[in-house]
C-alpha positions, 0 to 999 in steps of 0.5 A: 566652237560652241555656245551656252544657248538654252535648250528648247522645249520639244513643242518649240522645236516642233513649231520651228520645224513645221514649215518643212512639212509644207516645203517638202510637200512642194518638193515631194510633188516635184520629185514624184511628178515632174518626170511624168509631166515631162514625158506627158508633154513629149520628152524622151527618156534621154531628154529628162535628165537635161530638163531636170537640170533646172533643179540643181542649177537653181540650188547652186545659185540661190542657196549661198546667196540667200544664206549670205543675205539672211546672215545679214538680215534683221527686221520685224520678222527676224533673220531667217523668217522673211525668206521663209515667207517670200519663198512660200508665196512664190512656190505656191504660185508656181505649184498652181501654174506648173501642171497647167503647162501646155508645152514642154518648154513652159513646164521646164521653165516652171521647174526653174521657178519652182525650185528657186522658190523652194530653195529660198524657203528651205536654206534658212530653215537649216540655218534656223536649227543651228541658230537656235539649238545647242549642240546636244539638241541639234541632232534632235532638231534636224531629226524633227525636220526630217520627220516633217519632211517625211510626212509632207512627202508621204502625202504629196507623193501618194496624193495622185494615187489617192485621188484616183483610187479613193475619190475616183478622180481621173488619172488619165487625160488626152495625149499631151495633157496633165491628168486631173489627179496630178493638177489637183495634187499641185493645187493642194500643195500650194495651200499646204506649202504656204500654210505650214511655212506661215505657222513657223513664221508666226510661232517661232522666235529668233535670237537677235544679233546681240543675243547671238553675240553673247552666246558665242563662247569664242572671240568674235570672228573677224569679218572678211569684208563685203562683196565677192572677195569676202565670199571667196575668202570664206569659201577658201576657209571652209572647215575640214569637216565640211570638205570631208562631208562634201565627198559624202554628199556628192555620192549620196545626191548623185544616187538620189537624183538618179532615183528621182528622175528615172524611177517613173520610167524604170518602173513603168517600162520594166515592171509594168511593161508600158511606154505609152504615157497616155495609156491606163497601164502607164499611169497606173505604174506612175501612180504606183511610183508616187506610192513608192515615194510615199513609202520611203518618205513615210519610213524616213519620218519614223526613222527620224525618231530612231536616228538620234537614239542610235547616234547617242549610242554609237556615233553620228557618222556610224549611223549615217554609213549604215543607213547609206549602205542600206539605201544603196543596196535597196536602190540597186536591188530594184533591178531584180523586182518584177512584182510592183508590191515588192518594191515597197521592201526596197523603199524601206531601205531607201527611207532609212538612207533618206532620213539620215541624209536629211539629218546626220550631215547637217548635225555633223556640219553645224558644230564646225561652223561659226554662228555668224556665217551659219547661213552662208556656209549652209548655202555653200554646203548645198554646192555639194548637193547640186554639183552631183545632180548637175553631173548626173543630169549631164551624163545619165541620159548619155549613159542610159542611151549608149551603155544601158541600151535605153534601160533606165533601171540600170541608172538606178543600179548605178545610183545604188552603187554611188550611195554605197561609196558614200557610206564608205567615205562617211567613216573617214569624216571628223565629227568634231562636235560629237556630243559623245566627245563633249566630256573628253577634252583630249578627243575634242582637241584632237578632232578640232585639229584634224 
């Protein structure tokens, strides 16, 4: 499959991707602070994975539905942009409410709402890049998204540390109360989320259904009909490349979920030696975790510009395999760190892996998908992100308690091993739309029949 879509100028790609800065600002606050909020409100170490279950389950339900709906939407705002805006409004409200949760069950419920709202905005952004860019620009398009993801996450992850250490805002509070530095960070996130998404909504043009039809070089694909039967029929016709990438995504996101839910506990207990969530030492460690997350996201923002260059000289899957290996070794290597400052070295490797995870699988996948169902298949692809997270939520607490003696650092080691497995599997993926094969018809034909 491909198209004769015109290339876009860099500033157009920039505007199209800018909303991801806001989306990732919200997502970064969630990743760096939700475990801290749960622990502050009384959650035990082995309860945290189950409480985090809200995030992958909402993604599993929301993204395919939003993808399916956005494929069939066209109104005054366009095809994907109505969903950006609706998700931004709901996410901003959730970001304001969540740090004010008085009880653990309310915080858990707000995580469901926040993650569902983020997913409503996020899924169509992936499809927008595939809609608007020709094959040779897709890696660049997803790389620009990755840059904004990194920038948003850097600011969001570091904000509680910055507010506490640069502006003197308290990072401690009475037992069971969220510190002011965390609350203000979430309020700022609400403003940034809405503002960045609104920029993309106002500054981005979408191709109409008629224009998309003209861009298709192949005959229009027959529709399967409507309803659940049609959706299931499309799932069964999943391209081979998508099935191969599913395995890669499974092991990659199992590792990421382990990192997000256990790094705060691992660093505060193993590196800082603190378990009392109301103590100054624990909150110093939790703030440092936020700074570590800012570091890996900052590296990913810079690496985003290098990845297309490297992929053009090797291949997309070779670059992805290399980055995943580097990230897996770095994540598992946190086990050997005693000095908090040394964790920043590990974050560099994780940053390269994160940049590639946000870019390369989507660049590889987009070339194998029919444009009329791009949003739907991008949503289905999310299954292979959320299923490993659901599995991790179900087993990591048990593993940590029964096999690791309550040592949450060992969950990070397990995550690192999982990421290395993903790297090995990547090498068997068929990238049928690799720009390097574009001038070699025999290679293209061979890839398409793989």
